[in-house]
N, C-alpha and C positions, 0 to 999 in steps of 0.2 A: 769370379768371372765378370768381365766388363764388356761393353759393346752397346751401341745404340739399338741393335736388333736382338738384345737378350730377351728371351721369354722364359719365365720361371713360374711354376705353380706348385702348390703343396696339397697333400691329402693325408688323412690318418690311415696308416697302414702299419703292419708289423709291430703293433703295440707302441708306435711312436708317430711322429710327423715325417712324411717322406716328401722331399722337394726335389723336383726335376727341372733342370735348366738347360736351355740350348741356345746357341748363337749360330749365325751363318745360314738361317733359313728364312723364307717369307713367313709373315705371321701365321698364315693359314696352315702351312706345313708344319711349322713349329708346334702349333696346338695339336695337330694330328699326331705328331710324333710323341708328344707329352701324353695324349690319351692312350696311345699304344704302350708307352712305358708304364702308365699306371695299370693298364690291363695286365701287363706282365707281372707286375708286383702283386696284384690281386690274385692271379692264378697261383703263384708260388706261395702266397699266404695260405690259400685254400688247400694246397697240396701238403704243406709241412707244419700246419699249426697243430699244436698239442691239444688245443681246446676244440677244434672242429670235429665233430664225430665222424664225418665222412672223409677226413683227410687220410693221406697215405700213412702219416704217423699214427693215427688212431687205429687204422686197420692193421698195421704191423703190430702195435702193442696189444691188440685183441687176438690176432690169429697167427702170427708168424712163428710162434713156439709150437704150432700144430702142424705146419708144413709151409712150403714156399708161397710167398704172396707177391703178385705182380704189382709193381709200382711204376710211377711215371719216370721217364728218363731223368728229369730234373731232381727228383728225390734220390734216385739211384746215384746220380753225380755227386750229390752232397754227402751221401753215406759213404761213397768211395773216397772222397777227400777227407772226411772225418776219420776213416779207417787208416789212411796213410799218416795222418798227424798223430793218431793214437799210436801207431807203430813207432813213429819217430821219437815219441816222448815216453815209450814204455807204458803207456796207459795213464799219464798225467791228464791228457785230454781224453775224455770218454763220454760219448753221448748217451750211454745206458744209465744216466743218472736221474732219469725221470721219476723212478719210484722214490728215490730219497728226497727229491725236491717237492714231490707230492706229500710225503710224510712230514716234511718240515712246514708245509703250507704254502709253498711258492708256486705249485701247480695244483690243479684240481685232481682229486682222487676219489674214485667210486669203487665200492666193493673191496676185494682183497687186493692190497697192494703188493706186488711181487717183491721178493728179496733175493739179492745176489745177482749174478750175471755182470759180465764185462764186455768190452768191445770185441773180445776174442770169441764171444758167443754169437756174434753177427756174421752170417754167411752171405756173401754177395754171389748171386748166381747170375752169370750173364745170359741174356743182355740186361734184364730189368727185374730180376726176382730177388727176394730177400727172405732168409729163414734165420730164426732165432733157435739156438741149441738149448734154451731153457727160457721159462717166462721171464720177461724183462720189459721195461719201458724205455724207449728212446725218447729224448728231447733234443731237437735240433736248434733250439733257441740260441745256442752259442756259436753258430756257424751259418745258419740259413739266412739270416738278415743280410749278412755280407754277400752271400750268393745272390740274393734278390737285387742288391745294389748293382752287382756286376751284370746280371741279365737285363736290368733296366737300362743301364748304360749302353749295352749293345743294341738294344731296341732303338734307343735314340740315334746312335751312330748309323744305323741302317737306313735312317730317312735323310742322311746327308749332312747332318750338323757338323760344323767345324770345330766347335767347342762344346763340351758336355760336362755337366756336373750333377751328380746324384748324391743326396744327402738323406740318410735315414737315421735321424736322431744322433748324428755325430759319427755314424759310419759313412764314409765319403769315398767316392771315386771320381776322378776327373780324367778327361781325354782331350787332346788337342795340343797345340804348340805352346799355349800360354801357361805360365806357372800360377798356381793358386796359393794364396797365403792363408794359412789356418793357425789360429791362435789356440794354444792348449790351456784352456781355462779349467781350473779345478773349483767347481762350485762350492764344495764343502770346506775349501780352504781359500777364502777370497784374498788373503794376504800373500798367497804364494806367487812366485814369479811366474809370468805367463810367456813361455817360449812361443816364438813365431816360426812356423815351418813353411817352406815353399815346396809344393809337390806339382809334378807334371806327369801325365800319363801314368798315374799311380793311384794307390788307395790308402786310406787311413781309417782305422777303427779304434774305438776306445771302450774301456770297461772299468768298472769300480764296483766295490761292495759297500761303500761307506754309508750310502743312504738306504740300502736294502737289508743290511744285517739286522738280525733279531735274536733275542735270548729265548731259548726253550730249556727250561729247567736250569741246570748249571752249565748249559752248553750255548756258545754263540754259534749261530748259522747264518748262511748267506747263499744266494743262488749260484755263485761260482765256487767250485771246489776242485780239490786234487783227486783225480779218479783213482790213484793208487791208495791213498790214505782215507779217502771218503770224508775228509775234513774240509770245511769251508776255509777259504784263503783270502789274503789281501784285504783285511778289514779296513785298514787305513790308507790303502794304496789307490792310485789312479794310474792307469796304463794306456798309452796310445802306441799303436804299431803301424808303421808304414810298410807296405808290401806291394807286390805287383798286382795283386787281386784283392778285393774286399773280403771275399770268403776266407782266404788264408789269413789276412790281417785280423779278421773277427776272431777266428779260432785261436790265433797266437796270443791274443790279449789275455786269454784264460790261462795259457801256458805261462806266461810271464808273471800273472797274479799268483800263480802256485810256486813258480821256481825262483822268481826274482832274477838276479845277475846270473844264476845258473842256467837260464834259458838261452844264453848266448849261443850255444852249439846248435840248437834247434832254429834259432833266428838266422844264423849263418847259412844253414841248409836251405832255407827259403829266401835268401837274400833280403832279409827284412831287418828293420831297425825298431827298437822299442824305446819309448820315452816314459820313464817310470817316476812317479812322485810319491813320497812318503813324508810326513811332517818332520820326522827325525833326521831324515837324510837329504831332503830337498830333491832336486832332479837328478836322474841318472840316465845315461844313454847306453843302450846295450845292442849288440848285433852289428850288422853290415848295412851301410847306406846303400839305398837302391837307386 
């Protein structure tokens, strides 16, 4: 995003660095809008963090198997979208992986870690209540960051900006008439080709397991896994997905890591495109251009 009146600031949130940029506003209003954008990100972090004891996620993991738990409308919206993508993928995408990630050391775990449970055990009760049909732990880390990007963008637009860009550690959404150039660098493979994408009024999210994988006994594990097989996926892959919203793009990166080219049907359903890199195959493009 370019322009003499571009204002951009960054803060650490969501386990990464979040930058908010606006153009088309006076400096004073631009900074007000960015302050409001960061307030939105902070609120969503507090609601959906696995680590915060008072978050909706922590309250659900502690109490929802005992009966319905009221949650914020934002949390309910993310769980609803997660449920839709789980249904579309027959459970390849599944937010009930918190217990397994805790057992592998990727998330904190205290006391008895529940076993079993899938997305089908989450009951959404309108308008904003959730019940689990058995003890389980949800982790929204695979979708909530994208949702926070979407909400921050809407906050910035509400202040009248003509161009907006939100970037949360590579999960990006832009709005306005100008196209934004994004280079798909794969840090773990510096000799790989670097495709350059142009997106306008769209979102891009990226995921990889290459730097987070670890060995546990004779098993290789990583934070992203196939919800059907409960096995970690995409050890040598880097995936970027372009979609209409960052929440959808964020979740679909995990689907592509699990399914590879077989994710084309789900990508088409969401009018999304995936750019997938693996050392032995190079870059592949899957899905439908948005």
